[in-house]
C-alpha positions as semicolon CSV with decimal commas, in nm:
position;residue;x (nm);y (nm);z (nm)
1;M;4,582;11,240;14,317
2;R;4,820;11,377;14,008
3;R;5,143;11,298;14,065
4;S;5,391;11,587;13,981
5;Y;5,698;11,420;13,767
6;L;5,828;11,774;13,757
7;P;6,137;11,756;14,041
8;F;6,209;11,414;13,895
9;L;6,283;11,573;13,561
10;M;6,498;11,826;13,720
11;I;6,733;11,580;13,896
12;L;6,753;11,358;13,545
13;S;6,825;11,627;13,373
14;I;7,124;11,756;13,650
15;L;7,238;11,459;13,582
16;I;7,244;11,375;13,275
17;S;7,456;11,714;13,235
18;A;7,685;11,667;13,466
19;C;7,754;11,262;13,283
20;S;7,831;11,544;13,012
21;T;8,061;11,745;13,195
22;E;8,254;11,484;13,277
23;E;8,329;11,315;12,974
24;N;8,404;11,676;12,825
25;M;8,679;11,666;13,084
26;P;9,000;11,654;12,981
27;E;9,273;11,418;13,096
28;N;9,450;11,455;13,480
29;N;9,732;11,702;13,252
30;D;9,937;11,583;13,598
31;Q;10,029;11,226;13,427
32;P;10,372;11,174;13,315
33;L;10,339;11,205;12,934
34;L;10,772;11,043;12,881
35;K;10,801;10,710;12,930
36;S;11,166;10,795;12,857
37;Y;11,410;10,991;12,729
38;K;11,805;10,911;12,713
39;L;12,086;11,083;12,624
40;S;12,338;10,933;12,415
41;K;12,678;10,944;12,287
42;D;12,790;10,677;12,041
43;A;13,100;10,560;11,876
44;N;13,213;10,780;11,653
45;G;13,123;11,116;11,916
46;R;12,760;11,180;11,810
47;Y;12,543;11,289;12,066
48;A;12,174;11,276;12,017
49;I;11,853;11,301;12,242
50;D;11,602;10,988;12,270
51;V;11,220;10,992;12,339
52;D;10,976;10,774;12,429
53;L;10,580;10,852;12,506
54;V;10,291;10,732;12,639
55;E;10,009;10,658;12,431
56;G;9,820;10,941;12,366
57;A;10,104;11,242;12,401
58;Y;10,295;11,418;12,165
59;T;10,575;11,604;12,143
60;E;10,787;11,871;11,974
61;T;11,127;12,009;11,979
62;Y;11,290;12,349;11,909
63;K;11,638;12,400;11,958
64;D;11,727;12,808;11,972
65;E;12,024;12,847;11,722
66;T;12,183;13,140;11,883
67;T;12,229;12,979;12,229
68;N;12,262;12,622;12,136
69;T;11,944;12,486;12,391
70;N;11,752;12,273;12,326
71;T;11,399;12,195;12,429
72;I;11,134;11,916;12,432
73;Y;10,807;11,969;12,485
74;A;10,540;11,676;12,590
75;Y;10,167;11,724;12,499
76;Q;9,889;11,519;12,585
77;G;9,631;11,501;12,258
78;E;9,594;11,341;11,925
79;A;9,955;11,298;11,790
80;G;9,788;11,245;11,434
81;N;10,100;11,108;11,131
82;R;10,363;11,222;11,489
83;S;10,596;10,860;11,588
84;K;10,539;10,792;11,933
85;S;10,914;10,817;11,963
86;S;11,137;11,099;11,800
87;S;11,539;11,074;11,775
88;N;11,730;11,415;11,728
89;T;12,099;11,489;11,681
90;L;12,280;11,737;11,926
91;T;12,607;11,956;11,954
92;L;12,775;12,040;12,202
93;D;12,846;12,403;12,252
94;N;13,124;12,539;12,520
95;N;13,114;12,201;12,542
96;K;12,850;12,140;12,680
97;I;12,457;11,992;12,552
98;S;12,123;12,096;12,792
99;V;11,823;11,940;12,706
100;D;11,524;12,139;12,887
101;V;11,199;11,870;12,919
102;Y;10,824;12,052;12,934
103;E;10,531;11,796;12,977
104;N;10,228;11,999;12,914
105;N;10,347;12,363;12,903
106;V;10,525;12,306;13,286
107;Q;10,912;12,221;13,355
108;K;10,964;11,871;13,469
109;N;11,350;11,841;13,411
110;T;11,671;11,911;13,255
111;I;11,943;11,680;13,106
112;W;12,296;11,789;13,092
113;V;12,673;11,649;12,945
114;E;13,015;11,827;13,002
115;D;13,273;11,664;12,726
116;E;13,564;11,798;12,522
117;N;13,473;11,864;12,152
118;I;13,699;11,636;11,973
119;T;13,716;11,538;11,621
120;L;13,935;11,270;11,517
121;A;14,102;11,251;11,179
122;K;13,962;10,946;10,933
123;G;14,140;10,618;11,112
124;Q;14,306;10,777;11,481
125;I;14,201;10,568;11,748
126;S;14,078;10,755;12,053
127;P;14,261;10,820;12,317
128;D;13,974;10,821;12,537
129;F;13,929;10,541;12,761
130;L;13,513;10,505;12,760
131;E;13,474;10,508;12,403
132;E;13,045;10,526;12,430
133;Y;12,732;10,618;12,729
134;S;12,380;10,695;12,759
135;L;12,218;10,815;13,036
136;E;11,831;10,740;13,041
137;Y;11,551;10,835;13,292
138;L;11,300;10,604;13,351
139;G;11,031;10,747;13,529
140;G;10,989;10,815;13,949
141;G;11,351;10,991;13,986
142;E;11,529;10,578;13,807
143;Y;11,777;10,662;13,584
144;V;11,987;10,394;13,399
145;L;12,351;10,453;13,313
146;D;12,451;10,220;13,024
147;F;12,878;10,270;12,866
148;K;13,138;10,064;12,724
149;V;13,528;10,076;12,800
150;R;13,760;10,002;12,571
151;S;13,982;9,723;12,631
152;G;14,224;9,660;12,884
153;V;14,077;9,960;13,095
154;M;13,940;9,854;13,503
155;V;13,656;10,025;13,602
156;N;13,543;10,145;13,955
157;F;13,213;10,316;14,135
158;E;13,227;10,551;14,367
159;Y;13,037;10,826;14,552
160;N;13,197;11,102;14,664
161;A;12,947;11,220;14,994
162;D;13,072;11,612;14,941
163;E;13,023;11,715;14,656
164;N;12,705;11,505;14,615
165;I;12,864;11,308;14,288
166;Y;12,885;10,976;14,178
167;E;13,199;10,886;14,039
168;V;13,345;10,698;13,762
169;H;13,655;10,593;13,837
170;L;13,854;10,399;13,500
171;K;14,225;10,360;13,482
172;E;14,454;10,140;13,247
173;G;14,517;9,783;13,406
174;T;14,351;9,434;13,460
175;S;13,978;9,454;13,276
176;N;13,677;9,378;13,479
177;G;13,421;9,404;13,202
178;L;13,369;9,605;12,895
179;K;13,016;9,723;12,931
180;F;12,885;9,821;13,189
181;T;12,506;9,902;13,340
182;K;12,461;10,133;13,656
183;L;12,099;10,225;13,857
184;Y;12,088;10,564;13,964
185;N;11,792;10,726;14,220
186;K;11,750;11,109;14,224
187;S;11,655;11,327;14,501
188;P;11,391;11,537;14,449
189;N;11,598;11,794;14,637
190;L;11,920;11,789;14,521
191;P;12,117;11,706;14,129
192;L;12,192;11,440;13,996
193;R;12,559;11,445;13,908
194;I;12,797;11,161;13,717
195;D;13,120;11,206;13,667
196;F;13,412;10,998;13,447
197;V;13,682;11,042;13,640
198;N;13,980;10,929;13,412
199;Y;14,354;10,870;13,563
200;I;14,636;10,950;13,267
201;L;14,953;10,799;13,311
202;I;15,253;11,078;13,295
203;N;15,532;10,937;13,375
204;S;15,519;10,557;13,205
205;Q;15,909;10,509;13,282
206;A;15,891;10,529;13,632
207;R;16,012;10,210;13,781
208;S;15,743;10,019;13,982
209;T;15,378;10,125;14,041
210;E;15,424;10,254;14,368
211;T;15,566;10,576;14,141
212;L;15,349;10,567;13,902
213;E;15,143;10,926;13,921
214;Y;14,878;11,058;13,707
215;A;14,709;11,261;13,605
216;M;14,321;11,291;13,653
217;T;14,081;11,457;13,375
218;R;13,616;11,475;13,485
219;V;13,522;11,462;13,148
220;P;13,247;11,375;12,999
221;R;13,077;11,459;13,295
222;T;12,644;11,421;13,290
223;G;12,326;11,451;13,504
224;S;12,025;11,596;13,537
225;D;11,827;11,928;13,767
226;G;11,486;11,966;13,846
227;V;11,225;11,787;14,051
228;Y;11,219;11,399;13,906
């Protein structure tokens, strides 16, 4: 009795073809390509954005000089000689910096800051309470705020529920530290807003602390819009 191997060979051919197709399919584009990215201001007043990538990803940065719009594109694929991390200097335009973050051509987030563009003369000491700070996205909706204040500044953290703003209050007084770190979890449905609230004394000749008057300024202001 002669056996037919044709059905078996057809099935084997289909299985080999399916395996070959799976091997050639691109990896899941839904996986995050960015480990983290950080918007920071150093003690000299310079802003920068730092990006750290997962293995098998690379970035391209673009800046529209006419609108001062900064964009980071993260792609999946061979990076060649490109570094897995990058740092780019940013400049304030109309007292604001905005950075759009894309992964595989899909916009994921926007991280931004509003600040005063003040240039100090050589040797001049800044009157600001805040010396430097950074806001870093860690993934999963987590952000970490790191900052340093000058000596003689009292720091207090509050949450303004009416306006959904996390506030960092800075006032001259008994120092409770110089360097601070605060972790924030961003809701997918709400923007993240962080304001540094500065209390500027306007009647230093007052005879008692009860009659002291302050002017409040909210600079810098930073945060993130988008899903994450």
